[in-house]
Backbone atoms as SQL, in Angstrom:
CREATE TABLE atoms (id INTEGER PRIMARY KEY, chain TEXT, resi INTEGER, resn TEXT, atom TEXT, x REAL, y REAL, z REAL);
INSERT INTO atoms VALUES
  (1, 'A', 1, 'GLY', 'N', -39.939, 3.543, -27.449),
  (2, 'A', 1, 'GLY', 'CA', -39.623, 3.972, -26.115),
  (3, 'A', 1, 'GLY', 'C', -38.661, 3.031, -25.426),
  (4, 'A', 2, 'ASP', 'N', -39.094, 1.757, -25.265),
  (5, 'A', 2, 'ASP', 'CA', -38.260, 0.800, -24.537),
  (6, 'A', 2, 'ASP', 'C', -37.006, 0.447, -25.327),
  (7, 'A', 3, 'GLN', 'N', -37.127, 0.353, -26.639),
  (8, 'A', 3, 'GLN', 'CA', -35.968, 0.029, -27.492),
  (9, 'A', 3, 'GLN', 'C', -34.910, 1.125, -27.385),
  (10, 'A', 4, 'ALA', 'N', -35.358, 2.375, -27.417),
  (11, 'A', 4, 'ALA', 'CA', -34.421, 3.501, -27.330),
  (12, 'A', 4, 'ALA', 'C', -33.741, 3.525, -25.962),
  (13, 'A', 5, 'ARG', 'N', -34.507, 3.270, -24.907),
  (14, 'A', 5, 'ARG', 'CA', -33.949, 3.247, -23.539),
  (15, 'A', 5, 'ARG', 'C', -32.947, 2.099, -23.395),
  (16, 'A', 6, 'GLN', 'N', -33.287, 0.950, -23.960),
  (17, 'A', 6, 'GLN', 'CA', -32.388, -0.200, -23.899),
  (18, 'A', 6, 'GLN', 'C', -31.084, 0.102, -24.651),
  (19, 'A', 7, 'GLN', 'N', -31.194, 0.725, -25.786),
  (20, 'A', 7, 'GLN', 'CA', -30.010, 1.103, -26.573),
  (21, 'A', 7, 'GLN', 'C', -29.145, 2.082, -25.781),
  (22, 'A', 8, 'GLN', 'N', -29.787, 3.045, -25.122),
  (23, 'A', 8, 'GLN', 'CA', -29.052, 4.028, -24.322),
  (24, 'A', 8, 'GLN', 'C', -28.329, 3.340, -23.158),
  (25, 'A', 9, 'LEU', 'N', -29.002, 2.416, -22.485),
  (26, 'A', 9, 'LEU', 'CA', -28.385, 1.700, -21.367),
  (27, 'A', 9, 'LEU', 'C', -27.218, 0.835, -21.834),
  (28, 'A', 10, 'GLN', 'N', -27.339, 0.212, -23.000),
  (29, 'A', 10, 'GLN', 'CA', -26.239, -0.591, -23.534),
  (30, 'A', 10, 'GLN', 'C', -25.036, 0.290, -23.865),
  (31, 'A', 11, 'THR', 'N', -25.293, 1.469, -24.399),
  (32, 'A', 11, 'THR', 'CA', -24.204, 2.407, -24.697),
  (33, 'A', 11, 'THR', 'C', -23.502, 2.837, -23.410),
  (34, 'A', 12, 'GLU', 'N', -24.290, 3.141, -22.376),
  (35, 'A', 12, 'GLU', 'CA', -23.710, 3.516, -21.084),
  (36, 'A', 12, 'GLU', 'C', -22.908, 2.362, -20.493),
  (37, 'A', 13, 'GLN', 'N', -23.435, 1.148, -20.646),
  (38, 'A', 13, 'GLN', 'CA', -22.742, -0.028, -20.124),
  (39, 'A', 13, 'GLN', 'C', -21.389, -0.199, -20.809),
  (40, 'A', 14, 'MET', 'N', -21.345, -0.036, -22.110),
  (41, 'A', 14, 'MET', 'CA', -20.085, -0.173, -22.847),
  (42, 'A', 14, 'MET', 'C', -19.081, 0.888, -22.391),
  (43, 'A', 15, 'LYS', 'N', -19.571, 2.106, -22.179),
  (44, 'A', 15, 'LYS', 'CA', -18.694, 3.183, -21.715),
  (45, 'A', 15, 'LYS', 'C', -18.147, 2.863, -20.318),
  (46, 'A', 16, 'MET', 'N', -19.004, 2.342, -19.450),
  (47, 'A', 16, 'MET', 'CA', -18.585, 2.009, -18.089),
  (48, 'A', 16, 'MET', 'C', -17.579, 0.860, -18.081),
  (49, 'A', 17, 'VAL', 'N', -17.775, -0.124, -18.929),
  (50, 'A', 17, 'VAL', 'CA', -16.831, -1.242, -19.026),
  (51, 'A', 17, 'VAL', 'C', -15.476, -0.735, -19.508),
  (52, 'A', 18, 'SER', 'N', -15.483, 0.178, -20.457),
  (53, 'A', 18, 'SER', 'CA', -14.240, 0.763, -20.955),
  (54, 'A', 18, 'SER', 'C', -13.518, 1.537, -19.852),
  (55, 'A', 19, 'GLU', 'N', -14.265, 2.335, -19.089),
  (56, 'A', 19, 'GLU', 'CA', -13.670, 3.093, -17.986),
  (57, 'A', 19, 'GLU', 'C', -13.120, 2.163, -16.915),
  (58, 'A', 20, 'GLN', 'N', -13.835, 1.070, -16.658),
  (59, 'A', 20, 'GLN', 'CA', -13.367, 0.105, -15.667),
  (60, 'A', 20, 'GLN', 'C', -12.041, -0.517, -16.112),
  (61, 'A', 21, 'GLY', 'N', -11.916, -0.817, -17.384),
  (62, 'A', 21, 'GLY', 'CA', -10.665, -1.360, -17.914),
  (63, 'A', 21, 'GLY', 'C', -9.515, -0.387, -17.748),
  (64, 'A', 22, 'LYS', 'N', -9.774, 0.897, -17.988),
  (65, 'A', 22, 'LYS', 'CA', -8.739, 1.920, -17.805),
  (66, 'A', 22, 'LYS', 'C', -8.327, 2.025, -16.341),
  (67, 'A', 23, 'MET', 'N', -9.303, 1.954, -15.445),
  (68, 'A', 23, 'MET', 'CA', -8.997, 2.023, -14.013),
  (69, 'A', 23, 'MET', 'C', -8.159, 0.822, -13.578),
  (70, 'A', 24, 'MET', 'N', -8.450, -0.348, -14.111),
  (71, 'A', 24, 'MET', 'CA', -7.670, -1.539, -13.772),
  (72, 'A', 24, 'MET', 'C', -6.232, -1.391, -14.254),
  (73, 'A', 25, 'GLN', 'N', -6.035, -0.792, -15.424),
  (74, 'A', 25, 'GLN', 'CA', -4.685, -0.557, -15.928),
  (75, 'A', 25, 'GLN', 'C', -3.941, 0.428, -15.037),
  (76, 'A', 26, 'MET', 'N', -4.642, 1.438, -14.515),
  (77, 'A', 26, 'MET', 'CA', -4.011, 2.409, -13.621),
  (78, 'A', 26, 'MET', 'C', -3.580, 1.751, -12.313),
  (79, 'A', 27, 'GLN', 'N', -4.328, 0.751, -11.855),
  (80, 'A', 27, 'GLN', 'CA', -3.977, 0.057, -10.624),
  (81, 'A', 27, 'GLN', 'C', -2.837, -0.929, -10.842),
  (82, 'A', 28, 'PHE', 'N', -2.633, -1.373, -12.047),
  (83, 'A', 28, 'PHE', 'CA', -1.602, -2.366, -12.327),
  (84, 'A', 28, 'PHE', 'C', -0.203, -1.795, -12.146),
  (85, 'A', 29, 'LYS', 'N', 0.017, -0.537, -12.507),
  (86, 'A', 29, 'LYS', 'CA', 1.347, 0.067, -12.385),
  (87, 'A', 29, 'LYS', 'C', 1.839, 0.091, -10.940),
  (88, 'A', 30, 'PRO', 'N', 1.037, 0.555, -9.967),
  (89, 'A', 30, 'PRO', 'CA', 1.517, 0.488, -8.578),
  (90, 'A', 30, 'PRO', 'C', 1.742, -0.950, -8.102),
  (91, 'A', 31, 'MET', 'N', 0.908, -1.878, -8.536),
  (92, 'A', 31, 'MET', 'CA', 1.100, -3.274, -8.146),
  (93, 'A', 31, 'MET', 'C', 2.410, -3.803, -8.702),
  (94, 'A', 32, 'LEU', 'N', 2.764, -3.421, -9.902),
  (95, 'A', 32, 'LEU', 'CA', 4.023, -3.830, -10.504),
  (96, 'A', 32, 'LEU', 'C', 5.190, -3.246, -9.714),
  (97, 'A', 33, 'TYR', 'N', 5.081, -1.982, -9.336),
  (98, 'A', 33, 'TYR', 'CA', 6.114, -1.339, -8.515),
  (99, 'A', 33, 'TYR', 'C', 6.287, -2.086, -7.190),
  (100, 'A', 34, 'ILE', 'N', 5.174, -2.410, -6.552),
  (101, 'A', 34, 'ILE', 'CA', 5.229, -3.127, -5.280),
  (102, 'A', 34, 'ILE', 'C', 5.901, -4.479, -5.459),
  (103, 'A', 35, 'GLY', 'N', 5.540, -5.164, -6.517),
  (104, 'A', 35, 'GLY', 'CA', 6.109, -6.490, -6.743),
  (105, 'A', 35, 'GLY', 'C', 7.589, -6.475, -7.049),
  (106, 'A', 36, 'ILE', 'N', 8.042, -5.495, -7.802),
  (107, 'A', 36, 'ILE', 'CA', 9.443, -5.469, -8.233),
  (108, 'A', 36, 'ILE', 'C', 10.351, -4.797, -7.206),
  (109, 'A', 37, 'ILE', 'N', 9.884, -3.760, -6.542),
  (110, 'A', 37, 'ILE', 'CA', 10.724, -2.983, -5.633),
  (111, 'A', 37, 'ILE', 'C', 10.483, -3.336, -4.165),
  (112, 'A', 38, 'SER', 'N', 9.257, -3.211, -3.712),
  (113, 'A', 38, 'SER', 'CA', 8.974, -3.303, -2.283),
  (114, 'A', 38, 'SER', 'C', 9.138, -4.702, -1.707),
  (115, 'A', 39, 'ILE', 'N', 8.633, -5.705, -2.377),
  (116, 'A', 39, 'ILE', 'CA', 8.695, -7.062, -1.824),
  (117, 'A', 39, 'ILE', 'C', 10.134, -7.531, -1.630),
  (118, 'A', 40, 'PRO', 'N', 11.034, -7.386, -2.614),
  (119, 'A', 40, 'PRO', 'CA', 12.430, -7.774, -2.353),
  (120, 'A', 40, 'PRO', 'C', 13.083, -6.953, -1.234),
  (121, 'A', 41, 'LEU', 'N', 12.737, -5.666, -1.116),
  (122, 'A', 41, 'LEU', 'CA', 13.291, -4.855, -0.027),
  (123, 'A', 41, 'LEU', 'C', 12.826, -5.358, 1.335),
  (124, 'A', 42, 'PHE', 'N', 11.552, -5.695, 1.448),
  (125, 'A', 42, 'PHE', 'CA', 11.049, -6.237, 2.702),
  (126, 'A', 42, 'PHE', 'C', 11.689, -7.585, 3.015),
  (127, 'A', 43, 'MET', 'N', 11.881, -8.411, 2.002),
  (128, 'A', 43, 'MET', 'CA', 12.531, -9.705, 2.230),
  (129, 'A', 43, 'MET', 'C', 13.958, -9.494, 2.727),
  (130, 'A', 44, 'TRP', 'N', 14.691, -8.559, 2.101),
  (131, 'A', 44, 'TRP', 'CA', 16.055, -8.272, 2.524),
  (132, 'A', 44, 'TRP', 'C', 16.072, -7.738, 3.952),
  (133, 'A', 45, 'ALA', 'N', 15.186, -6.781, 4.265),
  (134, 'A', 45, 'ALA', 'CA', 15.146, -6.202, 5.610),
  (135, 'A', 45, 'ALA', 'C', 14.827, -7.269, 6.645),
  (136, 'A', 46, 'TYR', 'N', 13.878, -8.126, 6.341),
  (137, 'A', 46, 'TYR', 'CA', 13.501, -9.185, 7.278),
  (138, 'A', 46, 'TYR', 'C', 14.685, -10.106, 7.550),
  (139, 'A', 47, 'LEU', 'N', 15.381, -10.532, 6.499),
  (140, 'A', 47, 'LEU', 'CA', 16.529, -11.423, 6.678),
  (141, 'A', 47, 'LEU', 'C', 17.670, -10.720, 7.409),
  (142, 'A', 48, 'TYR', 'N', 17.951, -9.477, 7.071),
  (143, 'A', 48, 'TYR', 'CA', 19.032, -8.728, 7.716),
  (144, 'A', 48, 'TYR', 'C', 18.754, -8.546, 9.204),
  (145, 'A', 49, 'ILE', 'N', 17.546, -8.149, 9.537),
  (146, 'A', 49, 'ILE', 'CA', 17.184, -7.922, 10.939),
  (147, 'A', 49, 'ILE', 'C', 17.182, -9.238, 11.709),
  (148, 'A', 50, 'GLU', 'N', 16.749, -10.308, 11.067),
  (149, 'A', 50, 'GLU', 'CA', 16.739, -11.622, 11.711),
  (150, 'A', 50, 'GLU', 'C', 18.162, -12.101, 12.012),
  (151, 'A', 51, 'GLN', 'N', 19.110, -11.796, 11.136),
  (152, 'A', 51, 'GLN', 'CA', 20.491, -12.252, 11.298),
  (153, 'A', 51, 'GLN', 'C', 21.293, -11.382, 12.263),
  (154, 'A', 52, 'THR', 'N', 20.814, -10.204, 12.597),
  (155, 'A', 52, 'THR', 'CA', 21.512, -9.322, 13.538),
  (156, 'A', 52, 'THR', 'C', 20.587, -9.015, 14.712),
  (157, 'A', 53, 'PRO', 'N', 20.515, -9.932, 15.686),
  (158, 'A', 53, 'PRO', 'CA', 19.549, -9.787, 16.780),
  (159, 'A', 53, 'PRO', 'C', 19.883, -8.676, 17.773),
  (160, 'A', 54, 'ASP', 'N', 21.099, -8.111, 17.714),
  (161, 'A', 54, 'ASP', 'CA', 21.468, -7.073, 18.672),
  (162, 'A', 54, 'ASP', 'C', 21.068, -5.663, 18.233),
  (163, 'A', 55, 'LEU', 'N', 20.387, -5.513, 17.114),
  (164, 'A', 55, 'LEU', 'CA', 19.923, -4.193, 16.671),
  (165, 'A', 55, 'LEU', 'C', 18.828, -3.684, 17.606),
  (166, 'A', 56, 'THR', 'N', 18.947, -2.428, 18.000),
  (167, 'A', 56, 'THR', 'CA', 17.902, -1.813, 18.826),
  (168, 'A', 56, 'THR', 'C', 17.473, -0.502, 18.179),
  (169, 'A', 57, 'MET', 'N', 16.303, -0.047, 18.581),
  (170, 'A', 57, 'MET', 'CA', 15.793, 1.220, 18.073),
  (171, 'A', 57, 'MET', 'C', 15.029, 1.906, 19.194),
  (172, 'A', 58, 'THR', 'N', 15.139, 3.212, 19.271),
  (173, 'A', 58, 'THR', 'CA', 14.410, 3.974, 20.276),
  (174, 'A', 58, 'THR', 'C', 13.131, 4.504, 19.647),
  (175, 'A', 59, 'PHE', 'N', 12.007, 4.071, 20.196),
  (176, 'A', 59, 'PHE', 'CA', 10.693, 4.442, 19.690),
  (177, 'A', 59, 'PHE', 'C', 10.079, 5.509, 20.595),
  (178, 'A', 60, 'PRO', 'N', 9.340, 6.446, 20.021),
  (179, 'A', 60, 'PRO', 'CA', 8.647, 7.421, 20.863),
  (180, 'A', 60, 'PRO', 'C', 7.628, 6.708, 21.751),
  (181, 'A', 61, 'PHE', 'N', 7.573, 7.082, 23.005),
  (182, 'A', 61, 'PHE', 'CA', 6.631, 6.562, 23.999),
  (183, 'A', 61, 'PHE', 'C', 6.912, 5.118, 24.418),
  (184, 'A', 62, 'TRP', 'N', 7.746, 4.384, 23.702),
  (185, 'A', 62, 'TRP', 'CA', 8.016, 2.977, 24.035),
  (186, 'A', 62, 'TRP', 'C', 9.416, 2.776, 24.575),
  (187, 'A', 63, 'GLY', 'N', 10.321, 3.696, 24.284),
  (188, 'A', 63, 'GLY', 'CA', 11.700, 3.543, 24.714),
  (189, 'A', 63, 'GLY', 'C', 12.499, 2.688, 23.739),
  (190, 'A', 64, 'THR', 'N', 13.624, 2.163, 24.224),
  (191, 'A', 64, 'THR', 'CA', 14.516, 1.368, 23.380),
  (192, 'A', 64, 'THR', 'C', 14.128, -0.103, 23.448),
  (193, 'A', 65, 'HIS', 'N', 13.997, -0.706, 22.283),
  (194, 'A', 65, 'HIS', 'CA', 13.635, -2.124, 22.183),
  (195, 'A', 65, 'HIS', 'C', 14.463, -2.779, 21.094),
  (196, 'A', 66, 'PRO', 'N', 14.698, -4.092, 21.229),
  (197, 'A', 66, 'PRO', 'CA', 15.303, -4.813, 20.089),
  (198, 'A', 66, 'PRO', 'C', 14.352, -4.710, 18.900),
  (199, 'A', 67, 'ILE', 'N', 14.888, -4.416, 17.758),
  (200, 'A', 67, 'ILE', 'CA', 14.046, -4.147, 16.588),
  (201, 'A', 67, 'ILE', 'C', 13.332, -5.408, 16.086),
  (202, 'A', 68, 'ASN', 'N', 13.866, -6.582, 16.442),
  (203, 'A', 68, 'ASN', 'CA', 13.227, -7.818, 15.985),
  (204, 'A', 68, 'ASN', 'C', 12.326, -8.440, 17.052),
  (205, 'A', 69, 'ALA', 'N', 12.055, -7.710, 18.138),
  (206, 'A', 69, 'ALA', 'CA', 11.105, -8.183, 19.144),
  (207, 'A', 69, 'ALA', 'C', 9.682, -7.936, 18.637),
  (208, 'A', 70, 'THR', 'N', 8.732, -8.632, 19.235),
  (209, 'A', 70, 'THR', 'CA', 7.343, -8.470, 18.794),
  (210, 'A', 70, 'THR', 'C', 6.643, -7.380, 19.600),
  (211, 'A', 71, 'VAL', 'N', 5.762, -6.665, 18.929),
  (212, 'A', 71, 'VAL', 'CA', 4.975, -5.601, 19.565),
  (213, 'A', 71, 'VAL', 'C', 3.671, -6.189, 20.067),
  (214, 'A', 72, 'ILE', 'N', 2.850, -6.610, 19.129),
  (215, 'A', 72, 'ILE', 'CA', 1.536, -7.175, 19.420),
  (216, 'A', 72, 'ILE', 'C', 1.425, -8.465, 18.622),
  (217, 'A', 73, 'GLY', 'N', 1.261, -9.566, 19.299),
  (218, 'A', 73, 'GLY', 'CA', 1.159, -10.845, 18.590),
  (219, 'A', 73, 'GLY', 'C', 2.407, -11.117, 17.775),
  (220, 'A', 74, 'PRO', 'N', 2.253, -11.457, 16.504),
  (221, 'A', 74, 'PRO', 'CA', 3.426, -11.791, 15.689),
  (222, 'A', 74, 'PRO', 'C', 4.083, -10.590, 15.011),
  (223, 'A', 75, 'PHE', 'N', 3.584, -9.374, 15.242),
  (224, 'A', 75, 'PHE', 'CA', 4.107, -8.194, 14.547),
  (225, 'A', 75, 'PHE', 'C', 5.405, -7.724, 15.187),
  (226, 'A', 76, 'LEU', 'N', 6.441, -7.613, 14.363),
  (227, 'A', 76, 'LEU', 'CA', 7.741, -7.148, 14.832),
  (228, 'A', 76, 'LEU', 'C', 7.747, -5.626, 14.940),
  (229, 'A', 77, 'PHE', 'N', 8.609, -5.099, 15.829),
  (230, 'A', 77, 'PHE', 'CA', 8.686, -3.649, 16.028),
  (231, 'A', 77, 'PHE', 'C', 8.959, -2.908, 14.727),
  (232, 'A', 78, 'TRP', 'N', 9.943, -3.388, 13.963),
  (233, 'A', 78, 'TRP', 'CA', 10.313, -2.648, 12.749),
  (234, 'A', 78, 'TRP', 'C', 9.188, -2.651, 11.741),
  (235, 'A', 79, 'TYR', 'N', 8.453, -3.742, 11.628),
  (236, 'A', 79, 'TYR', 'CA', 7.351, -3.846, 10.674),
  (237, 'A', 79, 'TYR', 'C', 6.192, -2.945, 11.107),
  (238, 'A', 80, 'TYR', 'N', 5.886, -2.985, 12.388),
  (239, 'A', 80, 'TYR', 'CA', 4.827, -2.135, 12.930),
  (240, 'A', 80, 'TYR', 'C', 5.185, -0.663, 12.743),
  (241, 'A', 81, 'TRP', 'N', 6.437, -0.312, 13.046),
  (242, 'A', 81, 'TRP', 'CA', 6.869, 1.080, 12.920),
  (243, 'A', 81, 'TRP', 'C', 6.813, 1.551, 11.466),
  (244, 'A', 82, 'TYR', 'N', 7.150, 0.672, 10.538),
  (245, 'A', 82, 'TYR', 'CA', 7.063, 1.015, 9.117),
  (246, 'A', 82, 'TYR', 'C', 5.632, 1.416, 8.758),
  (247, 'A', 83, 'PHE', 'N', 4.656, 0.616, 9.187),
  (248, 'A', 83, 'PHE', 'CA', 3.269, 0.926, 8.847),
  (249, 'A', 83, 'PHE', 'C', 2.781, 2.184, 9.552),
  (250, 'A', 84, 'VAL', 'N', 3.163, 2.391, 10.801),
  (251, 'A', 84, 'VAL', 'CA', 2.757, 3.595, 11.525),
  (252, 'A', 84, 'VAL', 'C', 3.281, 4.842, 10.815),
  (253, 'A', 85, 'CYS', 'N', 4.504, 4.779, 10.298),
  (254, 'A', 85, 'CYS', 'CA', 5.105, 5.940, 9.626),
  (255, 'A', 85, 'CYS', 'C', 4.660, 6.078, 8.176),
  (256, 'A', 86, 'SER', 'N', 4.428, 4.967, 7.497),
  (257, 'A', 86, 'SER', 'CA', 4.148, 5.046, 6.064),
  (258, 'A', 86, 'SER', 'C', 2.752, 5.572, 5.752),
  (259, 'A', 87, 'LEU', 'N', 1.783, 5.326, 6.611),
  (260, 'A', 87, 'LEU', 'CA', 0.428, 5.799, 6.326),
  (261, 'A', 87, 'LEU', 'C', 0.335, 7.322, 6.279),
  (262, 'A', 88, 'PRO', 'N', 0.824, 8.055, 7.292),
  (263, 'A', 88, 'PRO', 'CA', 0.748, 9.519, 7.172),
  (264, 'A', 88, 'PRO', 'C', 1.611, 10.068, 6.040),
  (265, 'A', 89, 'VAL', 'N', 2.781, 9.492, 5.836),
  (266, 'A', 89, 'VAL', 'CA', 3.653, 9.962, 4.751),
  (267, 'A', 89, 'VAL', 'C', 2.965, 9.750, 3.407),
  (268, 'A', 90, 'SER', 'N', 2.333, 8.604, 3.241),
  (269, 'A', 90, 'SER', 'CA', 1.606, 8.317, 2.004),
  (270, 'A', 90, 'SER', 'C', 0.487, 9.334, 1.777),
  (271, 'A', 91, 'GLN', 'N', -0.238, 9.667, 2.834),
  (272, 'A', 91, 'GLN', 'CA', -1.321, 10.639, 2.705),
  (273, 'A', 91, 'GLN', 'C', -0.785, 12.025, 2.353),
  (274, 'A', 92, 'ILE', 'N', 0.345, 12.410, 2.945),
  (275, 'A', 92, 'ILE', 'CA', 0.943, 13.714, 2.647),
  (276, 'A', 92, 'ILE', 'C', 1.391, 13.770, 1.189),
  (277, 'A', 93, 'ILE', 'N', 2.020, 12.701, 0.714),
  (278, 'A', 93, 'ILE', 'CA', 2.470, 12.656, -0.683),
  (279, 'A', 93, 'ILE', 'C', 1.280, 12.711, -1.627),
  (280, 'A', 94, 'ARG', 'N', 0.228, 11.954, -1.321),
  (281, 'A', 94, 'ARG', 'CA', -0.971, 11.972, -2.163),
  (282, 'A', 94, 'ARG', 'C', -1.586, 13.371, -2.203),
  (283, 'A', 95, 'LYS', 'N', -1.620, 14.029, -1.052),
  (284, 'A', 95, 'LYS', 'CA', -2.188, 15.381, -0.986),
  (285, 'A', 95, 'LYS', 'C', -1.315, 16.360, -1.768),
  (286, 'A', 96, 'ALA', 'N', 0.007, 16.251, -1.606),
  (287, 'A', 96, 'ALA', 'CA', 0.924, 17.171, -2.285),
  (288, 'A', 96, 'ALA', 'C', 0.878, 16.996, -3.802),
  (289, 'A', 97, 'LEU', 'N', 0.783, 15.749, -4.250),
  (290, 'A', 97, 'LEU', 'CA', 0.757, 15.475, -5.686),
  (291, 'A', 97, 'LEU', 'C', -0.650, 15.502, -6.266),
  (292, 'A', 98, 'ASP', 'N', -1.644, 15.649, -5.396),
  (293, 'A', 98, 'ASP', 'CA', -3.050, 15.691, -5.801),
  (294, 'A', 98, 'ASP', 'C', -3.415, 14.476, -6.648),
  (295, 'A', 99, 'ILE', 'N', -3.108, 13.285, -6.097),
  (296, 'A', 99, 'ILE', 'CA', -3.408, 12.053, -6.833),
  (297, 'A', 99, 'ILE', 'C', -4.550, 11.271, -6.210),
  (298, 'A', 100, 'GLY', 'N', -5.327, 11.911, -5.380),
  (299, 'A', 100, 'GLY', 'CA', -6.521, 11.272, -4.863),
  (300, 'A', 100, 'GLY', 'C', -6.289, 10.575, -3.548),
  (301, 'A', 101, 'SER', 'N', -7.375, 10.146, -2.963),
  (302, 'A', 101, 'SER', 'CA', -7.306, 9.479, -1.671),
  (303, 'A', 101, 'SER', 'C', -7.317, 7.975, -1.860),
  (304, 'A', 102, 'MET', 'N', -7.140, 7.269, -0.759),
  (305, 'A', 102, 'MET', 'CA', -7.113, 5.810, -0.812),
  (306, 'A', 102, 'MET', 'C', -8.515, 5.224, -0.876),
  (307, 'A', 103, 'SER', 'N', -9.524, 5.987, -0.519),
  (308, 'A', 103, 'SER', 'CA', -10.884, 5.451, -0.523),
  (309, 'A', 103, 'SER', 'C', -11.578, 5.678, -1.839);
């Protein structure tokens, strides 16, 4: 009884460890994309915006502001706006491609 149950649990454990390894590999591809594409783009945008202080942008409900001014604490307008826009767009793309939710 107990030996058979223990054997069954060990088999399930091995299967779960294998599935966990596959899931980690699936997460590695987006991390690689972020590291190779997104981080250099953000670095370039940050440096470009920092070097051109006269850039302005008109935001809904906020009006026109210098894009390198801060919104809340240390967060710059352009960085904050990127996150405000990217979250819904990301959800729409995930829904359209049926690739699951973030949770």
